N, C-alpha and C positions, 0 to 999 in steps of 0.2 A: 400223239397220247400220252407217251411217257414222259414228255415235256409238262403237259396238265398236270400229272400225277404230282412232278416235282413241283410245280408251281403251289399246288394245295397243301403239299408239305411242308413249303419254304413257308409259306402264308402262317402255319400252325408252329413254326418253331420245331418240325419233326424233321430228324435225318433218318434216311431210310438203308436198310442194309440189304443187299441182294443175296438172296439166299440161293445159290446155283445147287443142282443136285450133284449126283455122282460124278466124280471128276472123271470117270472114264465114260459118260455118258453124254457130257456138255460140249458144246462149240465155244470154246473161249472167245472167239471174237464176238460172238454175238451176247454173251455173258457181260464182256465188260464194255461193249457198246451200250447195252441196257442201264449196266450202273453208272456209265459216265453221264448217261441222259436223264436219271433220276438224282444226280450228284451223290452217290452212296459212297461213303467214305471206304469200305471194304466189300468186298464178294467173298462170301462162307461158302464152303462147299463139305461134302462128304466123300469118305472113301468107298462105301460099301453101305448096303441095307442090312447087314450082319445084326441081329439082335441078340442080347444075352450071352455075347461070348462065343456065339457058334461060328466061328471062323474055318472050320473044317468043311462046309458046305461051298467054300471057294473053289472053283476049277484050279486045280494045279495046286492047290495050298494057299495058306496065307501068305507065304513069303512071296510067293511068285504074283498075287493080287497086288501086294504093297509096290514090289517091282514094276509092274504096270502101270500102277497110280504113279509112282516118282516120275517115270517118263512123261505120264500124261501132264503132270504138274510143270514139267520142264516144258512141255509146248505151250502153257499158260503164260510163260514168263513174257514172250514179247507182247502179249496184249495187254498184260496187266502193266508193264512199264510205259508202253504207248498211252494209255488210260491213266497212270499214276494213280492207280489202286491195288492195295496190297490184297493178298490171299488170305484167309482165316480157314485152317481145316481141322473141322469137329473132330472130335475125339471121344465122344461120351459113350458110345455103345460098342462100336467095333473095334477102333483103334483107341490104343492108349501111349500114353508120353514116349514110352521106349518106342513106338513104332515112328 
């Protein structure tokens, strides 16, 4: 099914980006397999579903959450390297450039 999506996108000159969900909730092997199947040049993920800067709601605090996200992203590295696809971490609602 993903190959047919890629074929349709290729026929129209469209490049697809795979928008993974929260880094702590995703299976990186599945994410990068899907990204490779559709020819995605990048996988995008988010660190949380925090909106409007409400970071205090994270269990253990925001810094603890960021540490867990960093560990999760480290676990994504082998799948990303095998697929040759980089990861983009979105940072507009929860995380900022300092994070």
